[in-house]
Every structure is written in C-alpha cells, then in structure tokens.
C-alpha positions in Angstrom: 4.5 -20.7 -24.5 2.7 -20.7 -27.8 1.4 -23.1 -30.4 2.9 -23.0 -33.9 0.9 -22.7 -37.1 3.2 -24.0 -39.8 1.4 -21.8 -42.4 3.0 -18.8 -40.8 6.2 -20.4 -39.5 9.1 -18.0 -39.7 7.0 -15.3 -41.5 7.8 -11.9 -40.0 5.0 -9.9 -38.4 4.9 -6.5 -36.6 3.0 -6.2 -33.3 2.3 -2.9 -31.7 3.2 -3.3 -28.1 2.2 -0.8 -25.4 2.9 -2.9 -22.3 -0.8 -3.2 -21.6 -3.3 -6.1 -21.4 -4.6 -5.9 -24.9 -1.3 -5.6 -26.7 0.4 -8.4 -25.0 -2.6 -10.6 -25.7 -2.1 -9.7 -29.4 1.6 -10.6 -29.1 0.7 -14.0 -27.7 -1.8 -14.6 -30.4 0.6 -13.6 -33.2 3.2 -16.0 -31.8 0.6 -18.8 -31.4 -0.1 -18.4 -35.1 3.6 -19.1 -35.8 4.7 -15.6 -36.8 8.3 -14.4 -36.2 7.3 -11.3 -34.2 8.9 -7.9 -34.2 7.4 -5.5 -31.7 7.2 -1.7 -31.9 6.4 0.8 -29.1 6.2 4.5 -29.0 7.5 7.3 -26.8 4.9 9.8 -28.0 4.9 12.4 -25.2 2.7 10.3 -22.9 2.5 11.4 -19.2 4.4 8.4 -18.0 7.1 6.0 -19.2 6.1 3.0 -17.1 4.3 1.4 -20.1 7.5 1.4 -22.1 9.3 -0.4 -19.3 6.6 -3.0 -19.3 6.7 -3.3 -23.1 10.5 -3.9 -23.0 10.1 -6.5 -20.3 7.4 -8.3 -22.3 9.4 -8.2 -25.5 12.2 -9.9 -23.6 9.9 -12.4 -22.0 8.5 -13.4 -25.3 11.9 -13.5 -27.0 10.7 -11.5 -29.9 12.9 -11.1 -33.0 13.4 -7.4 -32.3 11.9 -4.6 -30.2 11.9 -0.9 -31.2 10.9 2.2 -29.3 10.1 5.0 -31.7 10.3 8.6 -30.5 7.6 11.0 -31.7 6.1 14.0 -29.9 2.3 14.1 -30.1 2.4 16.2 -26.9 3.4 19.2 -28.9 -0.2 19.2 -30.4 -1.9 18.8 -27.0 -5.6 17.9 -26.9 -5.4 14.8 -24.7 -5.2 14.1 -21.0 -2.6 11.5 -21.9 -0.2 14.0 -23.3 -1.1 17.3 -21.6 -0.5 17.6 -17.8 -3.0 20.5 -17.6 -5.9 18.1 -18.6 -7.0 15.8 -15.8 -7.5 12.1 -16.5 -11.1 11.3 -15.8 -11.7 9.0 -12.8 -14.8 7.1 -11.8 -15.8 4.6 -9.1 -17.0 1.9 -11.5 -17.2 1.1 -15.2 -21.0 1.8 -15.0 -20.1 5.5 -14.2 -18.0 6.0 -17.3 -19.4 8.5 -19.8 -20.6 7.6 -23.3 -18.8 10.5 -25.1 -15.3 10.2 -26.5 -13.2 11.0 -23.5 -10.3 13.5 -23.1 -7.9 10.5 -23.0 -8.4 10.2 -26.7 -5.1 11.2 -28.4 -5.8 12.8 -31.8 -4.8 10.6 -34.7 -2.6 8.4 -32.5 -3.5 5.0 -34.0 -3.1 6.5 -37.5 0.4 7.7 -36.6 1.3 4.4 -34.9 0.0 2.2 -37.7 1.8 4.3 -40.3 5.1 3.8 -38.6 4.4 0.1 -38.1 3.7 0.0 -41.8 7.1 1.5 -42.6 8.7 -1.1 -40.3 6.7 -3.9 -41.9 7.9 -2.9 -45.4 11.5 -2.9 -44.4 11.1 -6.4 -42.8 9.2 -7.7 -45.8 6.4 -8.4 -43.4 2.8 -8.6 -44.7 1.1 -8.8 -41.3 0.6 -6.1 -38.6 -1.2 -6.8 -35.3 -2.8 -4.1 -33.2 -4.9 -4.7 -30.0 -7.8 -2.4 -30.8 -11.2 -3.3 -29.3 -14.7 -2.0 -30.3 -16.7 -3.4 -27.4 -15.2 -2.8 -23.9 -13.3 0.4 -24.8 -13.6 4.1 -24.3 -15.2 5.0 -27.6 -12.1 6.0 -29.5 -12.8 6.5 -33.2 -9.6 4.8 -34.3 -10.5 1.5 -32.6 -13.4 0.7 -34.9 -13.5 -2.0 -37.5 -14.3 0.5 -40.3 -11.3 2.5 -39.4 -9.0 -0.5 -39.6 -10.5 -1.6 -42.9 -9.9 1.9 -44.3 -6.3 2.0 -43.1 -5.6 -1.5 -44.6 -7.0 -0.3 -47.9 -4.8 2.8 -47.8 -1.7 0.8 -46.7 -2.0 -1.4 -49.7 -1.9 1.7 -51.9 0.9 3.4 -50.1 4.1 1.3 -50.2 6.6 0.3 -52.9 6.2 -3.4 -52.2 2.4 -3.3 -52.3 2.1 -1.3 -55.4 4.7 -3.5 -57.1 2.6 -6.5 -56.4 5.2 -8.0 -54.1 3.2 -7.8 -50.9 -0.4 -7.7 -49.7 -0.6 -6.2 -46.2 -3.1 -7.4 -43.6 -3.9 -5.5 -40.4 -4.9 -8.1 -37.8 -7.2 -7.1 -35.0 -7.9 -10.3 -33.2 -9.5 -8.6 -30.2 -11.7 -6.1 -31.9 -15.0 -8.0 -31.3 -14.2 -9.4 -27.9 -15.2 -8.1 -24.5 -12.4 -7.4 -22.0 -13.4 -10.6 -20.2 -13.0 -12.6 -23.4 -9.7 -11.0 -24.1 -8.4 -12.0 -20.7 -9.7 -15.6 -21.1 -8.0 -15.9 -24.4 -4.8 -14.6 -23.0 -5.0 -17.0 -20.1 -5.3 -19.9 -22.5 -2.1 -18.7 -24.1 -0.3 -18.4 -20.8 -0.1 -14.6 -20.6 1.1 -13.3 -17.3 -1.0 -10.2 -16.8 0.7 -9.3 -13.5 3.5 -7.7 -15.5 1.2 -5.6 -17.7 0.1 -2.0 -17.1 -3.0 -0.5 -18.6 -3.5 2.5 -16.4 -3.7 6.0 -17.9 -2.5 7.7 -14.7 -0.3 5.3 -12.7 1.1 6.2 -9.3 4.7 5.8 -8.3 5.5 2.4 -7.0 7.0 -0.9 -8.0 6.0 -4.5 -8.5 8.8 -7.0 -9.0 11.0 -4.0 -10.1 8.4 -2.9 -12.6 7.4 0.6 -11.8 4.0 2.2 -11.9 1.0 1.3 -9.7 -2.5 1.3 -11.3 -4.7 4.1 -10.0 -7.7 1.9 -10.1 -10.2 4.6 -11.2 -9.4 5.7 -14.8 -11.3 4.2 -17.7 -8.5 1.7 -18.5 -8.3 0.4 -15.0 -12.1 0.1 -14.6 -12.5 -1.8 -17.8 -9.6 -4.1 -17.0 -10.9 -4.8 -13.5 -14.4 -5.5 -15.0 -12.8 -8.1 -17.3 -11.0 -9.9 -14.5 -14.1 -9.8 -12.3 -16.2 -11.4 -15.0 -13.6 -14.2 -15.2 -13.9 -14.7 -11.4 -10.4 -13.3 -10.9 -8.7 -10.4 -9.2 -6.4 -8.3 -11.4 -3.0 -9.9 -10.7 -1.2 -6.5 -11.2 -2.8 -5.1 -8.1 
C-alpha cells in the first residue's frame, strides 16, 4: 500500500486520525515515509460518532501499530456548531457561497487540545514525529490550521516535555497538506492508493450506511462542499456519495 523510506523505517510516529479525507491522506503519507504509525482519535463531544467509526475502520485497514480513542468533553464549553445542538451547521449550495469569516463550526482551541494529547502519546512512545492534516488553502478559515500556529506549537512542544528538555528528543509536527488545495490532496492520496469511499468529512451527516459504515454526507456543509470541489477538479465524483 505504501512505499518505505529506510531513513524512517520502524521509527514510531503519531497520526491524528479523524476518519476524514485529510487525516487518512496524512496517514498514508506517514506510512509511505516508512514510519511505524500509531493513530489517535478523539471523542470530544462532537454531534455525531460516525467519524470515529470511520477512523477505527481506517486504522484497521492500514494495519497501524495502535489506535486510540481519547475521551474529552469540549461540548461542556459550547461555542461551536460541532458540539452544540442548538447552533445550526451552516449550509450552502456551492463552495463559492461559503462565507469568508471564521464559521461557527470552529471548535475553540480544538487543535491545541488534540495536539497536546498527541504530544503526550508521542513522548510515551518515544516518537519524535506527529502528523496532522491541517490545511491553509481549501479550508474554512480556522485559526489553528495556519502554518504560524503549527510552528508556534512545535516550538512550545520542544520546551514542554521531559524527553525534549533532556535533549533526548526533538519533536517535529508534520503538516504535509498545509499548502495543498483539496484537489491536490486528493490527487496525492490517489497516488498512495487511498480509498476515499470509506472516509467521512461531513459536519452534519444524515443517518444511513455505506458498506456497513454509517453516516451519509449532507452535501451542503463547508466540509462537504470543499471535498466535492476537490473531486470535481480531479474530474471525479466523490466516491463516498
């Protein structure tokens, strides 16, 4: 499924895996680089659990070294349409209709919390590499998906752990998708043999199943629109539909 880079062969790495398009592409890239991948997902109070089912399925499909689902409850803080059922998920007819402001689907401090927990896992695994599928081009304007944020977190991480401060480890946050369009991400994943039909990117999926994987994309949230735009630009139809 992947090409091995002997420089990283058998080296552990942590990949944040949501069950969506970007994170599985990150997983495929990490394995193609030869890393011994451990995946981590989060049950953080999100409106649906379908993405966690997809993440577990993907972790098994890629035969990762370990897969963890960490329970936290960001819903107790509210402030996001992804964790608060009283806030509607924005819907549009096309990606061109999406607003330019940070949308209500932004979950306050989510990536900071996720990366901090991934950092803790990395230290216990003696892993110097963390992969996250953030993107600063075809995305919804989230502040914690920008390059300067990732650089700042990496600096902090190398000041924060026992292994780093003892000089035993230098941590790297890998963001291989950060400067790619959604179409380029999909093209890269296709080169690596990613099966996007078993991924779910939707913020507000409908009940349903596809090959026993539950959750049907709504087709109109920002995540669905950007995903569809990426497949269209590759001359394809989204295989999850």
